[in-house]
BAKE-805968 format. One line per field, with one value per residue (C-alpha): residue in three letters; z, y negated, x negated; residue number from 1. Coordinates in steps of 0.25 Angstrom, whole numbers, plus 5000, padded with zeros to 4 digits. Each point is the difference from the previous one (the first is absolute). Layout:
N
aa	(ALA|...)
zz	(Z|...)
yy	(Y|...)
xx	(X|...)
i	(NUM|...)
END
This chain:
674
aa	(UNK|UNK|UNK|UNK|UNK|UNK|UNK|UNK|UNK|UNK|UNK|UNK|UNK|UNK|UNK|UNK|UNK|UNK|UNK|UNK|UNK|UNK|UNK|UNK|UNK|UNK|UNK|UNK|UNK|UNK|UNK|UNK|UNK|UNK|UNK|UNK|UNK|UNK|UNK|UNK|UNK|UNK|UNK|UNK|UNK|UNK|UNK|UNK|UNK|UNK|UNK|UNK|UNK|UNK|UNK|UNK|UNK|UNK|UNK|UNK|UNK|UNK|UNK|UNK|UNK|UNK|UNK|UNK|UNK|UNK|UNK|UNK|UNK|UNK|UNK|UNK|UNK|UNK|UNK|UNK|UNK|UNK|UNK|UNK|UNK|UNK|UNK|UNK|UNK|UNK|UNK|UNK|UNK|UNK|UNK|UNK|UNK|UNK|UNK|UNK|UNK|UNK|UNK|UNK|UNK|UNK|UNK|UNK|UNK|UNK|UNK|UNK|UNK|UNK|UNK|UNK|UNK|UNK|UNK|UNK|UNK|UNK|UNK|UNK|UNK|UNK|UNK|UNK|UNK|UNK|UNK|UNK|UNK|UNK|UNK|UNK|UNK|UNK|UNK|UNK|UNK|UNK|UNK|UNK|UNK|UNK|UNK|UNK|UNK|UNK|UNK|UNK|UNK|UNK|UNK|UNK|UNK|UNK|UNK|UNK|UNK|UNK|UNK|UNK|UNK|UNK|UNK|UNK|UNK|UNK|UNK|UNK|UNK|UNK|UNK|UNK|UNK|UNK|UNK|UNK|UNK|UNK|UNK|UNK|UNK|UNK|UNK|UNK|UNK|UNK|UNK|UNK|UNK|UNK|UNK|UNK|UNK|UNK|UNK|UNK|UNK|UNK|UNK|UNK|UNK|UNK|UNK|UNK|UNK|UNK|UNK|UNK|UNK|UNK|UNK|UNK|UNK|UNK|UNK|UNK|UNK|UNK|UNK|UNK|UNK|UNK|UNK|UNK|UNK|UNK|UNK|UNK|UNK|UNK|UNK|UNK|UNK|UNK|UNK|UNK|UNK|UNK|UNK|UNK|UNK|UNK|UNK|UNK|UNK|UNK|UNK|UNK|UNK|UNK|UNK|UNK|UNK|UNK|UNK|UNK|UNK|UNK|UNK|UNK|UNK|UNK|UNK|UNK|UNK|UNK|UNK|UNK|UNK|UNK|UNK|UNK|UNK|UNK|UNK|UNK|UNK|UNK|UNK|UNK|UNK|UNK|UNK|UNK|UNK|UNK|UNK|UNK|UNK|UNK|UNK|UNK|UNK|UNK|UNK|UNK|UNK|UNK|UNK|UNK|UNK|UNK|UNK|UNK|UNK|UNK|UNK|UNK|UNK|UNK|UNK|UNK|UNK|UNK|UNK|UNK|UNK|UNK|UNK|UNK|UNK|UNK|UNK|UNK|UNK|UNK|UNK|UNK|UNK|UNK|UNK|UNK|UNK|UNK|UNK|UNK|UNK|UNK|UNK|UNK|UNK|UNK|UNK|UNK|UNK|UNK|UNK|UNK|UNK|UNK|UNK|UNK|UNK|UNK|UNK|UNK|UNK|UNK|UNK|UNK|UNK|UNK|UNK|UNK|UNK|UNK|UNK|UNK|UNK|UNK|UNK|UNK|UNK|UNK|UNK|UNK|UNK|UNK|UNK|UNK|UNK|UNK|UNK|UNK|UNK|UNK|UNK|UNK|UNK|UNK|UNK|UNK|UNK|UNK|UNK|UNK|UNK|UNK|UNK|UNK|UNK|UNK|UNK|UNK|UNK|UNK|UNK|UNK|UNK|UNK|UNK|UNK|UNK|UNK|UNK|UNK|UNK|UNK|UNK|UNK|UNK|UNK|UNK|UNK|UNK|UNK|UNK|UNK|UNK|UNK|UNK|UNK|UNK|UNK|UNK|UNK|UNK|UNK|UNK|UNK|UNK|UNK|UNK|UNK|UNK|UNK|UNK|UNK|UNK|UNK|UNK|UNK|UNK|UNK|UNK|UNK|UNK|UNK|UNK|UNK|UNK|UNK|UNK|UNK|UNK|UNK|UNK|UNK|UNK|UNK|UNK|UNK|UNK|UNK|UNK|UNK|UNK|UNK|UNK|UNK|UNK|UNK|UNK|UNK|UNK|UNK|UNK|UNK|UNK|UNK|UNK|UNK|UNK|UNK|UNK|UNK|UNK|UNK|UNK|UNK|UNK|UNK|UNK|UNK|UNK|UNK|UNK|UNK|UNK|UNK|UNK|UNK|UNK|UNK|UNK|UNK|UNK|UNK|UNK|UNK|UNK|UNK|UNK|UNK|UNK|UNK|UNK|UNK|UNK|UNK|UNK|UNK|UNK|UNK|UNK|UNK|UNK|UNK|UNK|UNK|UNK|UNK|UNK|UNK|UNK|UNK|UNK|UNK|UNK|UNK|UNK|UNK|UNK|UNK|UNK|UNK|UNK|UNK|UNK|UNK|UNK|UNK|UNK|UNK|UNK|UNK|UNK|UNK|UNK|UNK|UNK|UNK|UNK|UNK|UNK|UNK|UNK|UNK|UNK|UNK|UNK|UNK|UNK|UNK|UNK|UNK|UNK|UNK|UNK|UNK|UNK|UNK|UNK|UNK|UNK|UNK|UNK|UNK|UNK|UNK|UNK|UNK|UNK|UNK|UNK|UNK|UNK|UNK|UNK|UNK|UNK|UNK|UNK|UNK|UNK|UNK|UNK|UNK|UNK|UNK|UNK|UNK|UNK|UNK|UNK|UNK|UNK|UNK|UNK|UNK|UNK|UNK|UNK|UNK|UNK|UNK|UNK|UNK|UNK|UNK|UNK|UNK|UNK|UNK|UNK|UNK|UNK|UNK|UNK|UNK|UNK|UNK|UNK|UNK|UNK|UNK|UNK|UNK|UNK|UNK|UNK|UNK|UNK|UNK|UNK|UNK|UNK|UNK|UNK|UNK)
zz	(5479|4984|4992|4995|4986|4994|4996|4986|4999|4985|4998|5008|4993|4986|4994|4997|4986|4998|4991|5007|4991|5001|4990|5001|4996|4985|4990|4997|4991|5004|5000|5000|5004|5014|5005|5015|5009|5006|5014|5006|5014|5007|5005|5015|5007|5007|5014|4998|4995|5012|5010|4993|5001|5015|5003|4993|5006|5014|5010|4997|4984|4999|5008|4991|4987|5005|5004|4986|4993|5008|4995|4985|5002|5006|4988|4990|5007|5000|4985|4997|5008|4992|4987|5004|5003|4987|4992|5006|4997|4986|4998|5005|4991|4988|5002|5002|4987|4993|5004|4997|4986|4998|5004|4992|4988|5002|5002|4986|4993|5005|4990|5010|4999|4988|4989|4989|5002|5015|5003|4992|5006|5014|4999|4996|5012|5008|4995|5004|5014|4999|4996|5012|5009|4994|5004|5014|5002|4995|5009|5012|4997|4999|5014|5006|4995|5006|5013|5000|4997|5011|5010|4996|5002|5013|5005|4995|5006|5014|5000|4998|5010|5011|4996|5001|5012|5007|4995|5000|5014|5006|4996|5006|5013|5001|5000|5010|5009|4999|5003|5012|5005|4998|5008|5012|5000|4999|5012|5008|4996|5004|5014|5003|4995|5010|5012|4996|5000|5013|5006|4995|5004|5014|4999|5007|5012|5009|5002|4999|4990|5005|4990|5000|5006|5010|5000|4988|5000|4991|4991|4998|4997|4990|4994|4998|4994|4990|4996|4998|4992|4991|4997|4998|4990|4992|4999|4997|4989|4994|5000|4993|4989|4998|4999|4990|4992|4999|4997|4989|4994|5001|4993|4990|4995|5007|5001|4985|4995|5008|4996|4985|5000|5007|4991|4987|5005|5002|4986|4994|5007|4996|4986|4998|5006|4991|4988|5002|5003|4986|4994|5006|4995|4986|5000|5004|4988|4991|5004|4998|4987|4995|5004|4994|4987|5000|5002|4990|4992|4994|4987|4988|5001|4987|5001|4986|5004|5013|5010|5012|5002|5012|5010|4995|4985|5003|5007|4989|4990|5005|4989|5007|4987|4991|5011|5000|4985|4999|5011|4993|4986|5005|5001|4985|4996|5010|4996|4988|4989|5002|5005|4991|5002|5009|4994|5004|4993|5004|5000|4989|5010|5007|4987|4997|4992|4988|4999|4999|4986|4991|5005|4988|5004|5015|5003|4997|5008|5012|4999|5001|5011|5009|5007|5003|5015|5002|5010|5014|4998|4988|5008|5001|5013|5002|5002|5014|5001|5014|5010|4999|4986|4992|4986|4994|4999|4988|4987|4990|4985|4993|4985|4997|5007|4995|5007|5007|4995|5012|4999|4989|5010|5015|5008|5008|5014|5011|5012|5012|4991|4994|5005|4990|5005|5000|4990|4988|4989|4986|4990|4986|4990|4990|5005|4988|5006|5014|5005|5001|5015|5009|5002|5015|5001|4992|5007|4992|4995|5003|5001|5014|5001|5000|5013|5008|5013|5003|5008|5007|4987|4990|5003|4994|4988|4999|4992|5011|4993|5005|4995|5000|4999|5009|5011|4996|5005|5012|4992|5010|5013|5008|5010|5012|4997|5011|4998|5001|4989|4991|5002|4997|4987|4995|5005|5005|5015|4998|4993|4987|5005|5011|4991|4990|5010|5007|4987|4996|5013|5000|4986|5001|5014|5010|5000|4999|5013|5008|4992|5007|5008|4989|4993|4985|4990|5004|4985|4997|5011|4996|4985|5004|5010|4989|4991|5011|5002|4985|4998|5009|4991|4989|5009|4999|5009|4995|4990|5007|4990|5005|5013|4995|5005|5014|5009|5012|4994|4999|5015|5003|4992|5008|5013|4995|4996|5014|5006|4992|5004|5007|5010|5003|4995|5014|5002|5011|5006|5003|5004|5015|4999|4992|5010|5012|4993|4998|5015|5003|5004|4997|4985|4998|5007|4993|4986|5003|5004|4988|4991|5006|4998|4985|4998|5004|4989|4988|4988|4991|5012|5003|4986|4998|5013|4997|4986|5006|5012|4991|4991|5012|5005|4986|5002|5014|4994|4992|5011|4998|4987|5003|5015|5003|5011|5006|5010|4990|4991|5013|5002|4986|4999|5015|4999|4985|5003|5013|4997|5011|4993|5008|5012|5013|4992|5000|5014|4996|4989|5007|5002|4985|4996|5009|4994|4986|5005|5007|4987|4991|5010|5000|4985|4997|5014|4997|4985|4991|4988|4989)
yy	(4755|5000|4988|4993|4999|4987|4989|4994|4985|4999|4991|4989|5001|4999|4987|4999|4996|4988|5007|4997|4997|4985|4991|4990|5009|4997|5003|4989|4999|5009|4995|5011|4991|4999|5014|5001|5003|5014|4998|5012|5003|5005|5015|5003|5004|5014|4993|4992|5013|5008|4988|4999|5015|5000|4988|5004|5015|4995|4999|4985|5002|4999|4987|4994|5004|4995|4986|5000|5003|4988|4991|5004|4998|4986|4997|5004|4991|4988|5002|5001|4987|4993|5005|4996|4985|5000|5005|4989|4989|5005|5001|4986|4995|5007|4996|4985|5001|5006|4990|4989|5006|5000|4985|4996|5007|4993|4986|5002|5000|4987|4988|4991|5009|5001|5010|5005|5007|4996|5006|5013|5002|4996|5010|5011|4996|5002|5014|5004|4996|5008|5012|4998|4999|5013|5006|4995|5005|5014|4999|4997|5011|5010|4995|5001|5015|5003|4994|5009|5012|4997|4998|5013|5007|4994|5004|5014|5002|4994|5011|5010|4994|5001|5014|5005|4992|5008|5014|4998|4994|5009|5012|4993|4997|5015|5004|4990|5004|5015|4997|4991|5012|5009|4991|4999|5016|5001|4990|5008|5013|4995|4995|5013|5008|4992|5002|5015|5000|4994|5010|5011|4996|4996|4986|4994|4990|5008|5015|5000|4993|4997|5003|4999|5013|4999|5001|5007|5008|4998|5011|4995|4987|5006|5008|4988|4992|5011|5001|4985|5000|5011|4992|4987|5008|5005|4986|4994|5011|4998|4984|5002|5009|4990|4988|5008|5004|4986|4994|5010|4998|4985|5001|5010|4995|4988|4990|5003|4998|4987|4995|5003|4994|4987|5000|5001|4989|4991|5004|4997|4987|4995|5005|4993|4987|5001|5003|4988|4991|5005|4997|4986|4997|5005|4992|4988|5002|5002|4988|4991|5006|4999|4985|4998|5006|4991|4988|5005|5012|5009|4995|5009|5008|4997|5002|4995|4985|5002|5000|4992|4987|4996|4989|4991|5002|4997|4987|4996|5001|4988|4989|4987|4992|5009|5001|4985|4998|5011|4994|4986|5006|5007|4987|4996|5005|4991|4987|4998|4990|4987|4989|4988|4988|4989|4987|4988|4996|4987|5000|4992|4992|4995|4995|4984|4997|4995|5013|5008|5007|4999|5007|5009|5006|4998|5010|5013|4994|4998|5014|5006|4992|4999|5012|4996|4997|4986|4998|4996|4986|4998|5003|4988|4993|5003|5015|5004|5014|5006|5002|5014|5003|5009|4994|5012|5007|4991|5008|4996|5000|5012|4997|5015|5002|4988|4993|5009|4998|4992|4990|4991|4991|4998|5010|4995|4997|5009|4994|5002|5006|4988|4991|4989|4987|5002|4989|5000|5008|4993|5010|4994|5011|4991|4994|4990|4992|4999|4986|4994|4998|5000|5014|4999|4997|5012|5013|5011|5011|5013|5014|5003|5014|4994|4992|5006|5006|5015|5002|5012|5003|4997|5010|4999|5010|5009|4990|4989|4992|4995|5009|4999|5015|5004|5010|5015|5005|5010|5013|5009|4992|5003|4989|5001|5015|5010|5010|5012|4994|4997|5014|5006|4992|4999|5014|4994|4999|4988|4989|4995|4986|5004|5009|4989|4989|5010|5003|4986|4996|5012|4996|4985|4995|5008|4989|4988|4992|4999|5011|5002|4987|4990|4998|5001|4992|5000|5000|5012|5008|4996|5005|5013|5003|4998|5010|5010|4999|5001|5013|5003|5012|4990|4992|5003|4992|5006|4988|4987|4993|5006|4993|4987|5003|4996|5012|4991|5000|5015|5001|4991|5008|5012|4994|4994|5014|5005|4988|5002|5014|5003|5009|4996|5010|5005|5000|4994|5014|5002|4986|5002|5012|4992|4989|5009|5007|4987|4997|5012|4995|5012|5000|5015|5002|4988|5005|5014|4994|4991|5012|5008|4989|4998|5015|4999|4989|5004|5005|4987|4992|5009|5001|4985|4997|5010|4993|4986|5004|5007|4987|4991|5008|4998|4985|5000|5007|4988|4990|4995|4994|4997|4997|5009|5010|5009|4990|4989|5010|5004|4986|4999|5013|5002|4992|5004|5015|5001|4990|4990|4987|4997|5005|5006|5006|4986|5002|5013|4993|5003|5015|5001|4995|5010|5011|4997|4997|5014|5006|4993|5004|5015|5001|5013|5006|4998|5001|5009|4993|5010)
xx	(4906|5001|4998|5013|5002|4994|5008|4999|4996|4998|5012|4993|4987|5006|5005|5015|5003|5010|5009|5013|5012|5005|5007|4989|4989|5002|4990|4990|4989|4989|4985|4990|4989|5006|5003|5004|4988|5001|4995|4993|5004|4987|5002|5002|4987|4999|4999|5012|5008|4995|5004|5014|5003|4995|5009|5013|4999|4998|5012|5001|5000|5015|5001|4988|5007|5013|4994|4993|5014|5006|4989|5003|5015|4997|4991|5011|5010|4991|4997|5015|5002|4990|5006|5013|4995|4992|5012|5009|4990|4998|5015|5002|4989|5005|5014|4997|4991|5012|5009|4990|4999|5015|5002|4988|5006|5014|4993|4993|5013|5004|4999|4993|4987|4990|5003|4991|4987|5000|5013|4997|4987|5004|5012|4990|4991|5013|5002|4986|5003|5013|4992|4991|5012|5005|4987|5001|5014|4996|4987|5009|5010|4988|4995|5013|5001|4986|5005|5012|4992|4990|5011|5006|4986|4998|5014|4997|4987|5004|5011|4989|4991|5011|5003|4986|4997|5011|4997|4984|5000|5010|4991|4988|5008|5004|4986|4996|5011|4996|4986|5004|5008|4988|4991|5010|5001|4984|4999|5010|4993|4986|5005|5007|4987|4992|5009|5000|4985|4999|5010|4993|4986|5005|4997|5012|5001|5008|5002|5015|5010|5014|5011|5015|5002|4989|4985|4994|4987|4988|5004|5014|4995|4990|5011|5009|4990|4996|5014|5001|4987|5005|5013|4992|4991|5011|5007|4987|4997|5014|4998|4987|5006|5011|4991|4991|5011|5006|4987|4997|5013|4998|4986|5004|5013|5007|4988|4995|5015|5002|4986|5002|5014|4996|4988|5009|5008|4988|4995|5014|5002|4985|5002|5013|4995|4987|5009|5008|4988|4994|5014|5000|4986|5004|5013|4992|4990|5012|5007|4988|4997|5014|5001|4986|5005|5012|4991|4989|5004|4989|4994|4998|5013|5007|5015|5005|4999|5008|4988|5004|4992|4992|5005|4988|5004|5014|4997|4990|5011|5008|4999|5004|4998|5009|5011|5000|5001|5011|5008|5000|5002|5012|5008|4997|5014|5007|4992|5008|4997|4992|5008|5002|4992|5005|5004|5007|5012|5007|5015|5006|5009|4987|4995|5000|5012|4992|4993|5013|5001|5012|5013|4999|4986|5001|5011|4991|4989|5009|5006|4986|4994|5012|4995|4986|4998|4994|4989|5004|4995|5010|5013|5009|5000|5014|4997|4995|4998|5003|4989|4994|5006|4990|4999|4993|5013|5004|5000|4989|5003|4994|4997|5000|5013|5008|5011|5011|5014|5004|4988|5005|5008|4999|5008|5012|4996|5006|5005|4990|4989|4994|4989|5002|5007|5015|5005|5008|4993|5000|4995|4997|5001|4994|4987|5000|5011|4994|4999|4987|4998|4987|4995|4999|5015|5005|5002|4993|5009|4992|5006|5005|4994|4986|5002|5012|4996|5003|5013|5006|5008|4989|4989|4986|4998|4988|4992|5001|5010|5014|5011|5015|5003|5012|4999|5003|5013|4999|5004|4992|4998|4988|4999|5010|5003|4997|4988|5009|5009|4988|4995|5014|5001|4985|4995|4987|4997|4992|5007|4994|4999|4991|4992|4998|4996|4991|4993|4999|4993|4991|4995|4999|5002|4991|4990|5009|4999|5012|5008|5014|4997|5001|5013|5002|5008|5015|5004|4991|5006|5014|4997|4993|5011|5011|4991|5000|5015|5003|4991|4988|4996|4995|4991|4985|4991|4987|5000|4998|5008|5013|4999|4994|4986|5005|4997|5005|5014|4999|4997|5011|5010|4996|5002|5013|5005|4998|5006|5013|5002|5013|4993|4986|4989|4998|5015|5008|5003|4985|4997|5000|4992|4989|5000|4999|4988|4994|5001|4990|4986|4992|4996|5001|5014|5005|4996|5006|5013|5001|4996|5012|5009|4996|5002|5014|5003|5009|4992|5001|4995|4989|4995|5001|4993|4989|4997|5000|4991|4990|5000|4998|4989|4993|5003|4993|4988|4997|5002|4986|5005|5015|5000|5011|4997|5010|5004|5003|5008|5008|5004|5005|5007|5005|5013|5002|5000|5007|5011|4997|5004|5012|5007|4994|4989|4993|4995|4993|4991|4987|5004|5004|4986|4994|5008|4995|4986|4999|5005|4990|4989|5003|5004|4994|5004|5014|5001|4991|4993|5004)
i	(1|2|3|4|5|6|7|8|9|10|11|12|13|14|15|16|17|18|19|20|21|22|23|24|25|26|27|28|29|30|31|32|33|34|35|36|37|38|39|40|41|42|43|44|45|46|47|48|49|50|51|52|53|54|55|56|57|58|59|60|61|62|63|64|65|66|67|68|69|70|71|72|73|74|75|76|77|78|79|80|81|82|83|84|85|86|87|88|89|90|91|92|93|94|95|96|97|98|99|100|101|102|103|104|105|106|107|108|109|110|111|112|113|114|115|116|117|118|119|120|121|122|123|124|125|126|127|128|129|130|131|132|133|134|135|136|137|138|139|140|141|142|143|144|145|146|147|148|149|150|151|152|153|154|155|156|157|158|159|160|161|162|163|164|165|166|167|168|169|170|171|172|173|174|175|176|177|178|179|180|181|182|183|184|185|186|187|188|189|190|191|192|193|194|195|196|197|198|199|200|201|202|203|204|205|206|207|208|209|210|211|212|213|214|215|216|217|218|219|220|221|222|223|224|225|226|227|228|229|230|231|232|233|234|235|236|237|238|239|240|241|242|243|244|245|246|247|248|249|250|251|252|253|254|255|256|257|258|259|260|261|262|263|264|265|266|267|268|269|270|271|272|273|274|275|276|277|278|279|280|281|282|283|284|285|286|287|288|289|290|291|292|293|294|295|296|297|298|299|300|301|302|303|304|305|306|307|308|309|310|311|312|313|314|315|316|317|318|319|320|321|322|323|324|325|326|327|328|329|330|331|332|333|334|335|336|337|338|339|340|341|342|343|344|345|346|347|348|349|350|351|352|353|354|355|356|357|358|359|360|361|362|363|364|365|366|367|368|369|370|371|372|373|374|375|376|377|378|379|380|381|382|383|384|385|386|387|388|389|390|391|392|393|394|395|396|397|398|399|400|401|402|403|404|405|406|407|408|409|410|411|412|413|414|415|416|417|418|419|420|421|422|423|424|425|426|427|428|429|430|431|432|433|434|435|436|437|438|439|440|441|442|443|444|445|446|447|448|449|450|451|452|453|454|455|456|457|458|459|460|461|462|463|464|465|466|467|468|469|470|471|472|473|474|475|476|477|478|479|480|481|482|483|484|485|486|487|488|489|490|491|492|493|494|495|496|497|498|499|500|501|502|503|504|505|506|507|508|509|510|511|512|513|514|515|516|517|518|519|520|521|522|523|524|525|526|527|528|529|530|531|532|533|534|535|536|537|538|539|540|541|542|543|544|545|546|547|548|549|550|551|552|553|554|555|556|557|558|559|560|561|562|563|564|565|566|567|568|569|570|571|572|573|574|575|576|577|578|579|580|581|582|583|584|585|586|587|588|589|590|591|592|593|594|595|596|597|598|599|600|601|602|603|604|605|606|607|608|609|610|611|612|613|614|615|616|617|618|619|620|621|622|623|624|625|626|627|628|629|630|631|632|633|634|635|636|637|638|639|640|641|642|643|644|645|646|647|648|649|650|651|652|653|654|655|656|657|658|659|660|661|662|663|664|665|666|667|668|669|670|671|672|673|674)
END
């Protein structure tokens, strides 16, 4: 038997270079001091090589290699599953870090956070983490691609294994069947030859043999056996020749072909697995090196002053003292001039009669001092200020400003707006002819604007003083107008009053305790409502002076707008759908049902609800300071947004609160945050 051609195993002994193309394999600074170590694989000994050849060329060689190929495929699939799980973990980590960086960057812009070097360097620290997140996402994509490649490799090799299992084992089976038939023919041939030998030598138990046609003689029996032996000999010879031919074909062609193909599959499978493992090790090194360079870049590489700083250098650049001084100094233009010294000037009418100056010289003094506000203890006893009246609203005389045109004489008393005693007013234009009466019995004549209480039709101005300014005419009304009409008229899906109120609360009210629960000043709400009804495009609530520094009134104005809508924000048409969804006990099913109903709202209602929900979500994120969580906000806005103030809807108040609470609890599942 000729020796079969030897199979090449050099592909197993040589290391596979990790030169696979992948987007994560970016060029990084190369350090020649740390060259990769080339691991030398020990050569295969002669005894092992001989044992290997003797085993694979045996009758069980094909089965052994098929089992080994099956192990290689299983290993490929196991490593592919590991890469998939690792890719998922890396992607979740990188995505979470990316989202954290985005939210941190947005929070740094808020005015309630420190600015200056802290904000600048903190933002740069955030960018370092953003670059690390990018590295993690790219690493996860590379691992996912490696997983796909290994899955494809395992599928391909499994297909080849099944093919060669069928062809290789079928050839082995044909040889085994041929040899089995040869053994049967040999056994029959040997049995007939022994019978013929006994018949020829006379070794038989009886002298005659009875056949079908009667008894046969010994010669006839011998002749029959001889003929059978010759036939068995011919059959046995042909079986031997057939078995020899099939075995020679198996040994010379079929078995070596199957062995080489299966061994090639093993080599390709093992080599592909080794290559991916080498790439995995390389990508891990590059990920850690890239993140390390983000945290601490290499020194000594000048780039025209644009060399990135390390994380340590960035943090150490924060100067708290400079930030504090710059912040305080930024308010210098708003301080204004130094206030005048506070002095006490006694009113001329309270002076003793003998100390009154002559009439010729007294008139100018009275004209200059009549506007000074006397201390509370010098008020006449007949004047009793109403309980709770805020005296600090009285205007003080400013020497630099001088008296206003209307301050020369007491203004007329308006009915229903004066806190002074209602009695006939005796105004003396010439103080020199005033009769000398006891001071405590003469009612003082002060300007009414200093002591009149604010009313519904007399709102307080931006400086905190009482003003008699009339309300603006409603040239472009906003309150009481449907959202669809506002959208058709103004061209904005979210009404300007909603936008301005949300902006004011975001800037100045997120940490105000009880926001949207505490009521504002009614006069402020009335005045701001008239301004919006006149021309909402001229309103800018980024300046707190425009809403009298009263953010609670802004919150009340926003709720008043939604209460005055002809059709509620969540619409009467979809009211029953919202209530039915609120009755669902399962949280996920209730959320999805509400989501579907919200998507069916008209465009202006959907856009306004989205803006309001995202705003209220920001409010509840500061519940530690403002004590307004999702449940409290839902109680405040449930009846307002669903129009349940009257009628049969009052019985559904609990379900309406649950609707708003579910929407706030699932803000980002229902609305995007772009």
